[in-house]
C-alpha positions as CSV (number, residue, x, y, z in Angstrom):
1,M,-64.5,83.6,-17.1
2,P,-61.2,85.5,-16.9
3,D,-57.9,83.5,-16.3
4,L,-57.1,84.3,-12.6
5,N,-53.4,84.4,-11.6
6,F,-53.1,84.7,-7.9
7,G,-49.3,84.6,-7.9
8,P,-47.3,83.0,-5.1
9,M,-49.1,82.7,-1.8
10,S,-47.2,83.2,1.4
11,S,-48.2,82.1,4.9
12,E,-46.2,85.0,6.2
13,L,-48.7,87.8,5.1
14,E,-48.6,90.8,7.4
15,F,-51.5,92.7,5.7
16,I,-54.6,92.0,3.7
17,I,-55.9,94.9,1.7
18,V,-59.6,94.8,0.7
19,G,-60.3,96.8,-2.4
20,G,-58.2,97.5,-5.5
21,G,-59.2,101.1,-5.9
22,A,-56.8,104.1,-5.7
23,T,-56.5,103.8,-1.9
24,G,-55.9,100.0,-1.9
25,I,-53.4,100.3,-4.7
26,G,-51.6,103.1,-2.9
27,A,-51.5,101.2,0.4
28,A,-50.1,98.1,-1.4
29,R,-47.4,100.2,-3.0
30,R,-46.4,101.8,0.3
31,L,-46.2,98.5,2.1
32,A,-44.2,96.9,-0.7
33,A,-41.8,99.8,-0.7
34,K,-41.2,99.0,3.0
35,G,-40.7,95.3,2.3
36,K,-44.0,94.2,3.9
37,A,-45.9,91.2,2.7
38,A,-49.4,92.1,1.7
39,L,-52.3,90.5,-0.3
40,L,-54.6,92.9,-2.3
41,L,-58.1,91.6,-2.8
42,E,-60.5,93.0,-5.5
43,A,-64.0,91.8,-6.3
44,L,-63.9,93.0,-10.0
45,S,-61.8,91.5,-12.8
46,R,-59.8,94.8,-12.9
47,L,-58.1,97.2,-10.5
48,G,-59.1,100.8,-10.2
49,G,-62.3,100.7,-8.2
50,C,-64.9,103.2,-9.4
51,A,-62.4,105.0,-11.7
52,F,-62.0,103.7,-15.2
53,T,-61.7,104.9,-18.8
54,Q,-64.6,104.1,-21.2
55,D,-64.2,104.2,-25.0
56,L,-66.9,106.5,-26.4
57,G,-65.4,106.5,-29.9
58,G,-63.5,109.7,-29.4
59,P,-60.7,110.9,-27.1
60,A,-60.5,108.9,-23.9
61,Q,-62.9,110.2,-21.3
62,P,-62.3,109.5,-17.6
63,R,-65.5,108.5,-15.9
64,L,-66.5,107.9,-12.3
65,R,-68.9,105.0,-11.8
66,V,-71.2,105.4,-8.8
67,A,-73.8,102.9,-9.9
68,P,-73.8,99.3,-8.6
69,F,-70.8,97.3,-9.8
70,E,-70.7,94.9,-12.7
């Protein structure tokens, strides 16, 4: 089980973003740049959604995963 660090929690959240893919990360960055309080939730143990890099023993190959999640 990975060590989960949720960081400081605030009762003053203005937004909850569901999904740590490209769109969720982008929304969180834009809100943070405007000084808004947001919580980003992601079901997987990593951010990035369906986009990730897989080591195939050669140069890094970007890969889009469309199968069910881990």
